[in-house]
N, C-alpha and C positions, 0 to 999 in steps of 0.2 A: 428512535432507533440508534441499535449497538453497532460502531464500526468499529475494524481492525486493518490496521497495516500488512499488507500480503505483499510479497518481493517478485518480481520478474527478474529470469537469468535470461544470460546471451540465448536465442537457438540453439537447440539441439542440447544443450545439457543439464542435464539432468540434476533436479535441487540436493545438496550436503549441505549438511551445516559450514562446512567452508568453503563453500560455491559463493564465488564474490555476485553481489545483486546487481545488475545493469538497474534496478529503478523502484523505488518504493512506488503500492499504489495503495488506494484507499478502498476498502471493501467492507459489503459489512459481514455483522459475523458470518462466519462458516462458508459466504460464498466466495467464486472462483472466479468472477466474474468481477473487473474490477469498474469502479463510477464512470469511470472513465470509458468500458466499455470492450479492456483489452482481458481476454481469457488467459487464466493465471493456474497453474499447475496447483493440484487440488497439494500434494505433499514442501509447498514452498511454507519458506520462514514467514510468521508472520509478529505482529508489535504489537502492541496495545495502540490506540488511536491518542491513547493523552503522549507517545512519545515525537507525534506530530509536529511541525516545528523545530525540530533540535536535531543537534549532527547525525541523532542515530536514525533518524530520518535520510537519510541525503543520499543520491538525488531522488527526489521528491516526485513523482509525476505532478507535472503543472494543473491538468484539467482536473487530476482528480482533488489539489487540492482547493481550485473553484469550485466547484462541485459541493463538497465536504462543508466550506464555508458559506455556503449557499442556507446549506441545513443544520450549522452550526455557528450562525453570523458569533457567540457569542468569545468562542473560541478567541477572535481577534484581541480577546484586551489583556 
């Protein structure tokens, strides 16, 4: 299953390329609901799942991280 990271922003803030990210979440590619259940804006910034665990993915949703690792245990190596 393919995944990507999608940004969450402060409430009432519209996504824009220079809008600060409140938290990164893991989603299935193209989805607007995070693995933790958080709804995310369709226009929110995305990153590849390969950025997970790097400084570019901070701050990251802890719940999404746990759920992602359950599906991809090989990514802990």
